[in-house]
GUMARRO-687128 format. One line per 2 residues: number of its first residue (from 1); for each residue x, y, z of C-alpha. Coordinates in Angstrom, 2 decimals. Layout:
NUM> X,Y,Z  ...
END
This chain:
1> -11.27,-30.82,-28.13  -12.64,-27.95,-29.95
3> -16.17,-28.23,-28.34  -14.18,-28.34,-25.10
5> -12.55,-24.89,-25.87  -15.72,-23.47,-27.03
7> -17.43,-24.31,-23.61  -14.15,-22.54,-21.79
9> -14.72,-19.42,-23.93  -18.26,-18.77,-23.38
11> -17.85,-19.61,-19.81  -17.87,-16.39,-17.59
13> -14.48,-14.34,-17.09  -13.48,-13.62,-13.48
15> -14.97,-15.54,-10.64  -13.18,-18.17,-8.79
17> -10.86,-19.08,-11.81  -9.39,-15.23,-11.32
19> -9.16,-15.51,-7.35  -7.37,-18.89,-7.59
21> -4.99,-17.53,-10.27  -4.25,-14.50,-8.28
23> -3.20,-16.68,-5.24  -1.34,-19.24,-7.34
25> 0.98,-16.38,-8.46  1.21,-14.65,-5.33
27> 2.74,-18.32,-3.99  4.52,-18.72,-7.03
29> 6.91,-15.93,-6.41  6.95,-16.78,-2.67
31> 5.00,-13.68,-1.54  1.64,-15.05,-0.50
33> 1.09,-13.04,2.80  3.30,-10.16,1.73
35> 1.72,-9.89,-1.75  -2.10,-10.04,-0.46
37> -1.07,-7.26,2.02  0.41,-4.82,-0.76
39> -2.69,-5.51,-3.05  -5.04,-3.96,-0.59
41> -3.19,-0.65,-0.99  -3.19,-0.78,-4.80
43> -5.20,2.02,-6.46  -6.16,3.64,-3.60
45> -5.15,7.16,-2.20  -1.93,6.79,-0.43
47> -1.17,3.83,-1.88  0.68,2.48,-5.12
49> -0.65,2.82,-8.46  -0.91,-0.92,-10.47
51> 2.10,-1.35,-12.45  -0.09,-2.89,-15.42
53> -2.78,-1.34,-17.26  -3.97,2.32,-17.45
55> -7.59,1.82,-16.14  -8.56,4.56,-13.99
57> -9.15,4.59,-10.08  -12.73,5.32,-9.00
59> -13.30,8.13,-6.50  -14.52,5.49,-3.81
61> -12.27,2.44,-4.20  -13.63,-1.15,-3.21
63> -11.69,-2.89,-0.65  -10.22,-5.08,-3.27
65> -9.53,-2.27,-5.93  -7.42,-4.63,-8.56
67> -7.84,-7.20,-10.94  -6.12,-10.74,-11.32
69> -3.83,-9.27,-14.00  -2.78,-6.61,-11.59
71> -2.20,-8.91,-9.06  0.02,-10.68,-11.34
73> 2.09,-7.81,-12.20  2.50,-7.26,-8.34
75> 3.50,-10.71,-7.47  5.84,-10.46,-10.90
77> 7.69,-7.32,-9.54  7.39,-8.08,-5.55
79> 9.00,-11.41,-6.12  11.36,-12.59,-3.57
81> 13.47,-14.49,-6.45  16.80,-12.67,-7.30
83> 18.95,-12.26,-10.52  22.28,-12.03,-8.43
85> 25.90,-11.46,-9.87  26.09,-15.07,-8.79
87> 23.19,-16.27,-11.63  24.99,-14.27,-14.34
89> 28.31,-15.60,-13.44  26.85,-19.03,-13.94
91> 25.46,-18.28,-17.19  26.80,-16.47,-20.45
93> 24.74,-14.31,-22.43  24.89,-16.40,-25.19
95> 23.08,-19.27,-23.62  20.81,-16.93,-21.76
97> 19.59,-15.51,-25.22  18.07,-18.90,-25.92
99> 16.00,-18.86,-22.80  12.29,-18.38,-23.31
101> 10.54,-14.81,-21.90  9.13,-16.31,-19.09
103> 12.36,-18.03,-17.77  14.67,-15.29,-18.00
105> 12.23,-12.96,-16.09  11.21,-15.71,-13.42
107> 14.80,-15.58,-12.20  13.65,-12.48,-10.27
109> 14.74,-9.09,-9.55  18.19,-7.42,-10.49
111> 20.31,-6.65,-7.34  23.69,-4.75,-8.41
113> 24.69,-2.71,-11.37  26.17,-5.34,-14.35
115> 28.85,-4.84,-16.89  28.99,-6.66,-19.97
117> 32.28,-8.45,-20.34  33.01,-9.51,-24.09
119> 36.04,-11.74,-22.98  33.93,-13.98,-20.84
121> 30.37,-13.26,-22.45  28.99,-12.43,-19.21
123> 27.52,-9.80,-17.19  29.60,-8.98,-14.04
125> 29.26,-7.05,-11.02  30.06,-3.23,-10.96
127> 29.65,-0.32,-8.81  27.21,2.60,-9.54
129> 29.97,5.07,-9.61  31.94,3.14,-12.23
131> 28.50,2.78,-14.32  27.53,6.31,-14.28
133> 31.18,7.60,-14.98  31.70,5.19,-17.99
135> 28.40,5.69,-19.43  28.88,9.35,-19.03
137> 32.32,9.50,-20.67  30.90,7.51,-23.51
139> 27.86,9.87,-24.14  29.96,12.94,-24.05
141> 31.96,11.42,-26.86  28.82,10.71,-29.15
143> 26.97,12.66,-31.82  23.56,13.03,-30.06
145> 21.97,12.71,-33.04  23.14,9.08,-33.06
147> 22.20,8.45,-29.24  18.70,7.03,-28.70
149> 16.51,7.25,-25.35  13.61,4.54,-25.07
151> 11.02,5.04,-22.45  8.89,2.42,-21.26
153> 4.93,3.19,-19.91  6.10,2.14,-16.55
155> 8.07,5.34,-15.91  6.65,7.92,-13.45
157> 5.62,11.68,-14.70  8.66,12.79,-12.56
159> 11.18,10.31,-14.28  9.87,10.79,-17.62
161> 10.45,14.64,-17.26  13.88,14.65,-16.00
163> 14.66,11.51,-18.83  13.57,14.00,-21.52
165> 15.41,17.16,-20.05  18.64,15.09,-19.70
167> 18.06,14.05,-23.53  17.56,17.60,-24.79
169> 20.70,18.40,-22.64  22.59,15.72,-24.85
171> 21.34,17.72,-27.85  18.85,15.07,-29.08
173> 14.95,14.63,-29.71  15.16,10.66,-30.39
175> 12.67,9.76,-28.00  11.51,6.45,-29.26
177> 8.72,5.05,-26.60  6.34,2.52,-26.04
179> 3.41,4.69,-27.08  4.91,4.24,-30.64
181> 4.08,0.77,-30.78  0.47,0.98,-29.52
183> -1.65,4.26,-29.10  0.56,6.56,-30.98
185> -2.40,6.02,-33.81  -4.91,7.86,-31.21
187> -2.26,10.52,-30.43  -2.00,11.33,-34.25
189> -5.23,10.72,-35.61  -7.43,11.81,-32.99
191> -6.28,15.51,-33.17  -7.20,15.62,-36.68
193> -10.95,15.05,-35.27  -11.61,16.90,-32.23
195> -8.22,18.70,-31.38  -6.98,16.42,-28.70
197> -5.03,13.14,-28.94  -6.77,11.66,-25.57
199> -9.89,10.34,-24.62  -12.89,12.84,-23.89
201> -14.82,10.55,-21.13  -14.57,9.94,-17.14
203> -15.28,7.29,-15.13  -19.06,8.81,-14.10
205> -19.73,8.89,-17.72  -20.03,5.04,-17.74
207> -22.68,5.19,-15.10  -24.64,7.85,-17.26
209> -24.22,6.36,-20.83  -27.07,4.19,-22.69
211> -25.03,2.43,-25.20  -21.21,1.37,-25.53
213> -19.64,0.43,-28.63  -16.40,-1.56,-28.06
215> -14.08,-1.72,-30.92  -10.78,-4.12,-30.88
217> -10.46,-4.19,-27.18  -10.08,-7.27,-24.72
219> -10.47,-6.10,-21.42  -10.70,-9.47,-19.94
221> -7.05,-9.84,-20.46  -5.62,-5.97,-21.09
223> -7.68,-3.99,-18.57  -9.96,-6.55,-16.33
225> -11.20,-3.50,-14.14  -13.06,-2.44,-16.72
227> -15.08,-5.59,-16.83  -16.56,-4.64,-13.52
229> -18.11,-1.50,-15.21  -19.14,-3.21,-18.15
231> -20.71,-6.09,-15.59  -22.50,-3.22,-14.21
233> -23.88,-1.64,-17.30  -25.13,-4.91,-18.40
235> -26.94,-5.30,-15.27  -29.11,-2.40,-15.84
237> -29.79,-2.81,-19.23  -27.07,-0.90,-21.10
239> -26.40,-2.75,-24.52  -22.70,-3.41,-25.10
241> -21.90,-3.65,-29.08  -18.77,-5.44,-29.42
243> -16.77,-5.68,-32.63  -13.83,-8.23,-32.61
245> -12.67,-10.79,-34.74  -11.90,-13.23,-31.84
247> -14.85,-14.26,-29.56  -13.07,-13.31,-26.19
249> -14.06,-14.55,-22.84  -14.29,-11.48,-21.15
251> -16.46,-9.74,-23.62  -19.08,-12.82,-23.37
253> -19.80,-13.03,-19.58  -18.15,-11.92,-16.35
255> -18.31,-13.30,-12.64  -17.45,-10.44,-10.79
257> -15.39,-11.66,-7.56  -16.77,-9.03,-5.39
259> -20.38,-10.04,-6.07  -21.00,-12.72,-3.45
261> -24.50,-14.25,-5.26  -22.01,-14.82,-8.37
263> -19.28,-16.45,-6.34  -21.84,-18.78,-4.38
265> -23.62,-20.01,-7.64  -20.86,-19.62,-10.33
267> -23.12,-17.87,-12.29  -22.11,-14.70,-14.07
269> -23.41,-11.68,-16.18  -23.80,-11.58,-20.09
271> -21.81,-8.67,-21.24  -22.01,-8.01,-24.88
273> -25.60,-7.88,-25.86  -24.32,-8.02,-29.59
275> -21.16,-9.45,-30.58  -19.88,-8.89,-34.42
277> -17.10,-10.71,-35.45  -15.64,-8.76,-38.07
279> -12.84,-9.79,-40.16  -9.28,-8.50,-39.51
281> -9.13,-4.82,-40.73  -12.84,-4.48,-41.46
283> -13.53,-1.82,-38.86  -13.45,0.98,-41.34
285> -16.41,-0.60,-43.51  -18.15,-1.70,-40.30
287> -18.37,1.58,-38.87  -18.95,3.40,-42.33
289> -22.17,0.82,-42.79  -23.36,1.90,-39.49
291> -22.95,5.67,-40.41  -24.71,4.79,-43.63
293> -27.69,3.06,-42.01  -28.09,6.04,-39.49
295> -27.95,8.48,-42.30  -30.47,6.55,-44.34
297> -32.81,6.46,-41.19  -32.60,10.19,-40.68
299> -33.47,11.19,-44.18  -36.31,8.69,-44.50
301> -37.60,9.57,-40.90  -41.11,11.33,-40.69
303> -41.23,11.14,-36.82  -40.73,14.00,-34.41
305> -37.66,13.08,-32.96  -34.48,13.71,-34.95
307> -32.00,11.17,-35.36  -29.09,13.52,-36.04
309> -28.17,15.87,-33.59  -28.36,18.59,-36.22
311> -27.60,21.43,-33.92  -24.61,19.93,-32.91
313> -23.27,19.17,-36.32  -24.19,22.50,-37.39
315> -22.59,24.30,-34.64  -19.62,22.07,-33.59
317> -18.56,20.11,-36.82  -16.93,20.59,-40.13
319> -17.27,18.54,-43.19  -20.57,16.67,-42.85
321> -21.98,17.19,-46.07  -19.14,15.66,-47.70
323> -19.17,12.83,-45.47  -23.02,12.16,-46.29
325> -22.62,12.28,-49.72  -19.82,9.65,-49.29
327> -21.87,7.30,-47.26  -24.80,7.73,-49.84
329> -22.61,6.43,-52.50  -21.05,3.21,-50.76
331> -22.49,0.21,-51.98  -23.70,-2.21,-49.23
333> -21.87,-5.43,-51.17  -18.53,-3.45,-50.81
335> -19.37,-2.70,-47.21  -20.24,-6.34,-46.35
337> -17.03,-7.75,-48.46  -14.61,-5.86,-46.45
339> -16.08,-5.72,-42.98  -17.07,-9.64,-43.16
341> -20.61,-8.36,-41.69  -23.84,-8.67,-43.43
343> -26.01,-5.58,-43.99  -28.55,-6.77,-41.35
345> -25.56,-6.64,-38.58  -24.67,-3.03,-39.34
347> -28.24,-2.15,-39.51  -28.94,-3.78,-36.23
349> -25.61,-1.96,-34.66  -27.12,1.33,-36.14
351> -30.52,0.83,-34.61  -29.00,0.31,-30.99
353> -27.05,3.51,-31.90  -29.96,5.55,-32.62
355> -32.22,4.36,-29.80  -29.30,5.57,-27.47
357> -29.08,9.24,-25.91  -25.63,8.94,-24.77
359> -23.01,6.62,-26.49  -19.49,5.73,-25.40
361> -16.78,4.18,-27.95  -14.39,2.35,-26.74
363> -11.03,1.38,-28.55  -7.81,-0.54,-28.29
365> -4.88,-2.00,-30.34  -7.48,-3.92,-32.40
367> -8.04,-0.29,-34.12  -4.47,1.18,-33.64
369> -2.25,-1.41,-34.56  -3.50,-1.38,-38.43
371> -1.97,0.36,-41.58  -5.02,2.16,-41.87
373> -5.67,2.70,-37.91  -6.06,6.38,-37.95
375> -8.54,6.21,-40.62  -10.80,3.62,-38.66
377> -10.44,5.57,-35.62  -11.72,8.84,-37.52
379> -14.71,6.64,-38.50  -15.56,6.13,-35.02
381> -15.60,9.75,-34.56  -17.66,10.40,-37.07
383> -20.17,8.13,-35.65  -20.26,9.77,-32.54
385> -20.30,13.23,-34.26  -23.79,12.10,-35.91
387> -25.73,12.24,-32.75  -23.39,14.50,-30.85
389> -21.94,12.01,-28.59  -18.65,14.03,-27.72
391> -18.28,16.41,-25.19  -21.51,16.00,-23.21
393> -22.52,13.57,-19.94  -22.65,9.93,-20.37
395> -21.10,10.01,-23.82  -17.70,10.26,-26.02
397> -14.51,8.83,-26.98  -12.56,6.36,-25.02
399> -9.31,4.96,-26.17  -8.25,2.27,-23.64
401> -4.51,2.77,-23.07  -2.35,-0.33,-22.22
403> 0.28,0.62,-20.15  -0.17,2.29,-16.50
405> 1.63,5.68,-17.47  2.25,5.59,-21.20
407> -0.23,8.66,-21.60  1.50,10.38,-18.69
409> 5.29,10.17,-20.29  3.67,11.84,-23.73
411> 2.14,14.51,-21.41  5.41,15.36,-19.61
413> 7.58,15.63,-22.92  8.47,12.24,-24.20
415> 7.94,12.93,-27.70  10.23,12.89,-30.82
417> 8.53,15.83,-32.66  8.62,18.48,-29.76
419> 6.62,21.63,-30.77  7.94,25.19,-30.46
421> 6.17,26.44,-27.78  7.27,23.53,-25.60
423> 11.01,23.88,-26.23  10.98,27.58,-25.69
425> 9.62,27.08,-22.14  12.15,24.03,-21.22
427> 14.97,26.66,-22.60  13.39,29.20,-20.26
429> 12.88,27.08,-17.21  16.18,25.18,-17.43
431> 18.55,27.73,-19.06  19.63,25.78,-22.23
433> 18.98,25.62,-25.88  16.99,22.58,-26.92
435> 17.57,20.96,-30.53  14.96,21.86,-32.97
437> 15.58,19.02,-35.45  12.92,16.15,-35.25
439> 14.04,13.15,-33.34  13.18,9.41,-34.12
441> 9.93,7.46,-32.98  10.22,3.54,-32.67
443> 10.42,2.76,-36.30  12.54,5.23,-37.20
445> 14.99,4.13,-34.35  14.88,0.69,-35.95
447> 15.43,1.89,-39.23  18.53,3.90,-38.15
449> 19.79,0.88,-36.11  19.73,-0.86,-39.56
451> 21.38,1.66,-41.29  24.17,1.69,-38.67
453> 23.33,5.19,-37.81  22.97,4.85,-33.93
455> 26.00,4.56,-31.79  24.15,4.51,-28.32
457> 20.80,3.07,-26.96  19.37,3.51,-23.51
459> 16.00,1.94,-22.29  14.25,3.40,-19.10
461> 12.42,0.27,-18.86  10.40,-2.14,-21.30
463> 11.72,-5.12,-23.46  12.75,-3.11,-26.66
465> 14.16,-5.82,-28.72  11.71,-8.29,-28.35
467> 8.89,-5.53,-28.63  9.60,-4.12,-32.12
469> 8.76,-5.40,-35.57  11.45,-7.45,-37.56
471> 13.15,-7.96,-34.25  15.53,-10.52,-35.17
473> 16.95,-8.10,-38.31  17.13,-5.40,-35.91
475> 18.76,-6.96,-32.69  21.20,-8.46,-35.25
477> 22.85,-5.08,-35.73  23.06,-4.05,-31.94
479> 26.43,-5.57,-31.39  27.71,-2.80,-33.33
481> 26.46,0.01,-31.12  29.20,1.36,-28.89
483> 26.73,1.34,-25.88  23.64,-0.05,-24.58
485> 22.21,0.78,-21.19  19.33,-0.83,-19.61
487> 17.41,0.37,-16.50  14.94,-2.46,-15.31
489> 13.93,-4.45,-12.50  14.33,-7.69,-13.89
491> 16.57,-9.32,-16.81  14.89,-9.92,-19.99
493> 15.71,-10.99,-23.56  16.50,-7.44,-24.71
495> 19.20,-7.17,-22.15  20.89,-10.04,-24.01
497> 21.33,-8.13,-27.19  24.08,-5.90,-26.29
499> 26.42,-3.21,-27.60  30.18,-3.03,-27.50
501> 29.83,-1.82,-23.90  26.46,-2.84,-22.14
503> 25.15,-1.96,-18.44  22.36,-3.16,-16.50
505> 20.95,-0.72,-13.87  18.55,-2.21,-11.39
507> 16.04,0.20,-9.97  12.96,0.24,-7.80
509> 9.67,-1.16,-8.55  6.32,0.73,-8.25
511> 5.65,-1.68,-5.41  8.44,-0.43,-3.33
513> 9.04,2.50,-1.01  11.08,5.20,-2.29
515> 12.98,7.03,0.47  15.28,9.87,-0.18
517> 16.76,12.30,2.32  14.85,10.61,4.85
519> 11.33,10.86,3.40  9.22,8.82,1.73
521> 8.65,10.19,-1.91  5.29,9.99,-4.08
523> 5.54,9.68,-8.08  2.66,10.61,-10.32
525> 0.79,8.87,-12.93  -1.78,9.82,-15.65
527> -4.33,7.13,-16.57  -6.47,6.69,-19.59
529> -8.87,9.22,-18.64  -6.11,11.92,-17.98
531> -6.68,11.83,-14.24  -3.49,12.38,-12.64
533> -2.68,10.99,-9.15  0.25,10.00,-6.49
535> 1.76,6.67,-5.83  3.34,5.91,-2.90
537> 5.37,2.46,-2.75  4.75,0.11,0.34
539> 7.01,-2.83,0.06  10.72,-2.74,1.26
541> 12.99,-2.63,-1.73  14.50,-6.05,-3.14
543> 17.94,-4.63,-1.99  18.72,-1.75,-0.01
545> 21.26,-0.23,-2.47  18.52,-0.30,-5.56
547> 18.17,3.16,-6.75  14.77,4.86,-8.10
549> 14.52,5.74,-11.69  14.79,9.56,-10.95
551> 18.19,8.56,-9.09  19.42,7.07,-12.07
553> 18.29,9.33,-14.45  20.05,12.41,-12.46
555> 23.27,10.19,-11.94  23.57,9.72,-15.84
557> 22.67,13.62,-16.14  25.44,14.52,-13.66
559> 28.17,12.10,-15.44  27.20,13.39,-19.00
561> 25.65,17.06,-18.98  26.33,18.62,-15.79
563> 28.19,21.35,-17.37  25.50,22.17,-19.92
565> 23.04,23.79,-17.38  22.68,25.04,-14.14
567> 20.56,22.64,-12.72  20.87,21.10,-8.97
569> 20.08,17.09,-9.80  20.76,16.16,-6.03
571> 18.10,18.27,-5.09  15.69,16.63,-7.42
573> 16.79,13.12,-6.07  16.11,14.55,-2.57
575> 12.71,16.01,-3.16  10.32,14.76,-6.18
577> 8.04,18.11,-5.57  10.80,19.97,-6.78
579> 10.50,17.96,-10.16  6.92,18.76,-10.07
581> 7.93,22.54,-9.41  9.45,22.09,-12.78
583> 6.95,20.00,-14.62  4.42,23.14,-13.63
585> 6.70,25.67,-14.87  6.93,24.15,-18.38
587> 3.11,22.95,-18.63  1.38,25.88,-16.46
589> -1.80,25.52,-18.15  -2.10,21.63,-17.37
591> -0.15,21.46,-14.19  -1.11,24.55,-12.35
593> -0.83,23.72,-8.47  0.54,20.47,-9.38
595> 1.71,19.46,-5.65  -1.24,20.60,-3.71
597> -3.80,18.97,-6.24  -2.21,15.49,-6.13
599> -2.94,15.44,-2.19  -6.61,15.24,-2.99
601> -8.13,11.99,-3.27  -8.12,10.70,-6.74
603> -5.85,13.43,-7.86  -7.01,15.90,-10.71
605> -8.04,16.11,-14.31  -5.71,17.56,-17.18
607> -7.52,20.09,-19.26  -9.29,18.39,-22.29
609> -10.79,20.84,-24.67  -13.09,18.41,-26.71
611> -14.64,17.35,-23.32  -15.88,21.04,-23.58
613> -16.46,21.30,-26.99  -13.55,23.33,-27.75
615> -11.80,21.84,-30.79  -8.02,22.98,-31.14
617> -8.12,22.03,-34.95  -7.59,24.19,-37.79
619> -11.20,24.61,-38.74  -11.98,25.08,-35.28
621> -14.34,22.37,-35.26  -14.72,18.81,-34.78
623> -14.09,17.35,-38.54  -15.64,14.46,-40.29
625> -13.07,12.83,-41.96  -12.77,10.15,-44.46
627> -10.79,8.94,-47.59  -11.95,7.66,-50.90
629> -11.68,4.11,-50.91  -12.00,1.72,-47.84
631> -8.99,-0.74,-48.80  -5.61,-0.60,-49.89
633> -4.49,-3.86,-51.79  -3.34,-6.23,-49.12
635> -6.36,-5.46,-46.79  -8.83,-7.38,-49.08
637> -10.32,-10.49,-47.77  -7.95,-13.19,-47.85
639> -8.39,-17.13,-48.44  -5.97,-19.87,-47.21
641> -3.33,-20.23,-47.61  -3.14,-16.62,-47.19
643> -4.53,-15.12,-43.98  -4.04,-12.08,-41.94
645> -2.32,-12.73,-38.63  -3.32,-11.05,-35.27
647> -0.67,-11.09,-32.88  -2.01,-10.77,-29.04
649> -1.23,-11.47,-25.55  -2.18,-14.73,-23.51
651> -4.22,-14.19,-20.39  -0.83,-14.56,-18.53
653> 0.86,-11.77,-20.08  1.40,-8.33,-19.72
655> 3.10,-6.47,-23.09  6.17,-8.93,-23.52
657> 5.96,-10.09,-19.93  4.70,-13.65,-19.87
659> 3.83,-14.83,-16.27  3.37,-18.19,-17.42
661> 2.66,-20.40,-20.60  -1.01,-20.66,-19.65
663> -3.99,-19.22,-21.50  -6.94,-19.92,-19.22
665> -9.40,-17.95,-21.12  -8.39,-19.41,-24.45
667> -8.25,-23.11,-23.12  -4.40,-23.23,-23.57
669> -2.25,-24.88,-21.11  1.62,-24.94,-20.99
671> 2.51,-23.62,-24.57  2.62,-20.57,-26.47
673> 3.61,-21.54,-29.99  0.32,-22.26,-30.89
675> -1.96,-20.44,-33.88  -5.58,-20.04,-33.20
677> -7.59,-20.78,-36.75  -10.93,-20.85,-38.34
679> -12.30,-24.68,-38.85  -12.63,-23.94,-42.71
681> -9.27,-22.78,-43.02  -7.83,-25.79,-41.16
683> -9.74,-27.89,-43.65  -9.01,-25.46,-46.74
685> -5.27,-26.41,-45.80  -5.50,-29.99,-45.53
687> -4.42,-29.73,-41.54  -6.05,-30.97,-38.50
689> -6.00,-29.53,-35.02  -2.82,-30.20,-33.54
691> -0.65,-30.14,-36.66  2.18,-28.16,-37.06
693> 2.87,-25.37,-39.13  5.04,-22.91,-40.44
695> 4.53,-19.19,-41.20  5.78,-16.98,-44.04
697> 4.80,-13.41,-44.37  3.58,-11.97,-47.46
699> 5.30,-8.78,-48.12  6.88,-6.97,-50.85
701> 10.64,-6.81,-50.04  13.40,-9.17,-50.58
703> 13.30,-10.45,-46.65  12.47,-13.96,-46.17
705> 10.41,-14.04,-42.95  9.59,-17.66,-41.62
707> 8.87,-18.91,-38.63  7.85,-22.46,-37.73
709> 6.78,-24.79,-34.83  3.51,-23.65,-34.37
711> 0.44,-26.17,-33.22  -2.81,-25.46,-35.03
713> -5.84,-24.69,-32.55  -9.32,-24.37,-33.91
715> -11.01,-21.31,-32.47  -14.13,-18.98,-32.95
717> -12.32,-16.74,-35.39  -13.63,-15.53,-38.92
719> -12.20,-17.41,-42.03  -9.06,-15.79,-43.65
721> -8.12,-14.74,-40.13  -5.51,-16.50,-37.75
723> -3.97,-15.14,-34.27  -0.79,-16.05,-32.43
725> 1.19,-14.81,-29.49  3.81,-11.88,-29.62
727> 6.66,-11.36,-29.24  7.05,-14.64,-30.46
729> 5.59,-13.75,-33.86  7.25,-10.36,-34.05
731> 9.98,-11.57,-36.47  6.83,-11.91,-38.94
733> 5.87,-8.17,-38.74  7.60,-6.27,-41.59
735> 9.07,-2.93,-40.11  7.82,-0.98,-43.04
737> 4.02,-2.33,-42.41  2.60,0.43,-40.09
739> 0.12,2.92,-39.98  0.81,5.72,-42.48
741> 0.13,8.58,-40.11  1.89,7.46,-36.94
743> 4.21,4.73,-37.69  2.46,2.49,-35.33
745> 3.18,-1.30,-36.35  0.33,-3.01,-37.90
747> 0.60,-5.89,-35.62  -3.30,-6.82,-35.75
749> -3.06,-7.44,-39.56  0.25,-9.41,-40.67
751> -0.20,-10.86,-44.24  0.89,-14.51,-43.74
753> 0.96,-17.89,-45.69  0.57,-21.09,-43.84
755> 2.06,-24.18,-44.76  2.10,-27.89,-43.04
757> 5.37,-28.90,-41.50  5.56,-32.92,-41.90
759> 7.02,-35.00,-38.69  10.82,-34.54,-38.87
761> 10.73,-31.80,-41.45  13.25,-28.75,-40.64
763> 11.53,-25.57,-39.87  12.78,-21.86,-39.86
765> 12.55,-21.91,-35.98  12.80,-24.35,-33.40
767> 9.41,-25.37,-32.14  10.16,-27.27,-29.27
769> 11.12,-25.46,-25.83  13.61,-26.75,-23.81
771> 14.13,-26.30,-19.94  14.99,-22.88,-20.71
773> 14.97,-23.12,-24.57  13.19,-20.40,-26.77
775> 11.79,-20.84,-30.53  14.15,-18.45,-32.03
777> 13.00,-16.30,-34.99  15.51,-16.83,-37.86
779> 16.23,-15.13,-41.11  18.62,-15.78,-43.76
781> 19.95,-12.36,-43.45  20.14,-12.41,-39.61
783> 22.42,-13.50,-36.79  21.51,-14.94,-33.07
785> 20.25,-12.10,-30.92  23.59,-12.43,-29.04
END
């Protein structure tokens, strides 16, 4: 079985498997013809932006400018299935809270506003007028500091901007958002290095670079359109150097579905020229080892070619000498121990780096979701600085965001710690006084819920109470809240985590035509490369009376804060260009001539000082940053039974949305309660493949976090490491286990203990999944989610 899985993982990603999966998912959602027609308009000028990942659109798109997982996202949203009031009448919330993530979302699209009735334990039909009036009255009666406004990355720039305006009129800066759970580390740590919290490259740079280094990013599942660029780079001989604990199929080989030869022959292109399987959390040591080798080569070089870009270092950086001294004193034995790589591996990577004139460094949540993720990211920047690989063609920093507009939401004001210049412009443009009190991010929101300091929670999309750390503990306190409001396209398990008063407000999807005042409206999206472009839905709405997110935000604002500023909310609903005018007024340097520029093909790029070698840092330069000591105590190389758990997506998954229970790229079919382990650890624990195990978190508080019912799967992963799917494992992740700068949960390195479960032995969770069952996270201090 393990050998079969090895052959599966080593076979090319993409190809006929991707095409077949696309058609299967469209058929499963009963939109085979309609869905294929919609996909031809996705990621193109005049069409709609993919509701999945944030990979940018090319200037000259292909006919089929979408990937397998983007097609799944469209199928999931454009489904003909419906979650009607009749469906909710047939099922209590208590029952629905026991369904799987896949089963409850597969019911289909929400069709009408729904209000929770505690007497019947069911959601029941309501009108939009009833919903807005009741929610508005509740919000007006609350202390704004006890109101939380969550934002998902699916929200457009226009909806997000109005949402934060609404929140600041309420009087709160509590804006937890999905970036707090993924790339907040980038937002916080990168500015310390280069003065901006975004990447510095564009798509053209991929065509001009000489080598690319990929850290903790799995494009085959998380941003598959990136594979097309990696495919072409590898084909022209560009070294692709990958650092990732798991062997991931998309990083090994890729058969491009748009390449006729590869489709006809069943072949594919090798992607990674070097694949370094470092241990979980070993990125800091690995990158510093590469830097150490580069520095040593530079100091011993007698040739005419300079290895370091001394002019760049002298003119544009600060702190090089201190960093160089630190590198010289680092013992190779220490670097090998904590990276999980040998010295020769790091020197090989350094040699590739030194031979390349232009290098791009990419990273994903394998970097950001660690307790020292910010430190790891800054070491990647140090590596780029050594040879001047920031701010020039074909080179730079490339964080890959995981959700379509998560970056844009932050740009237009979804932020819990707003700066004074922004607040002053908000006050001037809208005529009110914003609160200056810092608000809550996701971790702080969860802590406030646990302390019973939250009265209302409003969610603009997302699946908050499944996505968070310690989710069972936090969800157990939600029934104390006076109000929960969920704006969504589909029901999910968070919606079954309700307050005393709870509402489901159904909204239009990204794929659907948004007609207001007789005119089709355009929304805008910012991708991972800071390009802002328009998105126009194509499909007829799932129901005629669904409202757009913008319409819903304006309805809430009219009901709750209409008397607090002279804002024409109706005008915003009727014409989204008026919202963009206000965004431009608040952000004149970034969104100058906003409406005109989104009309041009491909949109426009937001300013990025680091791309032009303008450094908005206290030193006025790019900063070499590091800390003495590579590790903290719980980062030491573990041995069974103590392992470092990576929580990850399956290939049929986007964030907490589970399209099916298959993971084709890892050879798993029909199940999700599995743990991927190294064969050596399986043997050391006295286990065999297929054995059932229980996890227990190794953490320094009094909470007993246990989760059972997982089946052992042998996989190509370093000893001391294991992996399992989220959100099923989120209950194992302590809320306090997070990046020290940004509060991003350390979901890629959860310290756990694994023990065997004998047949018939009770476990801390139900490992079996009934027709609509779900493995529940349990905790001695918690109560069921509903």
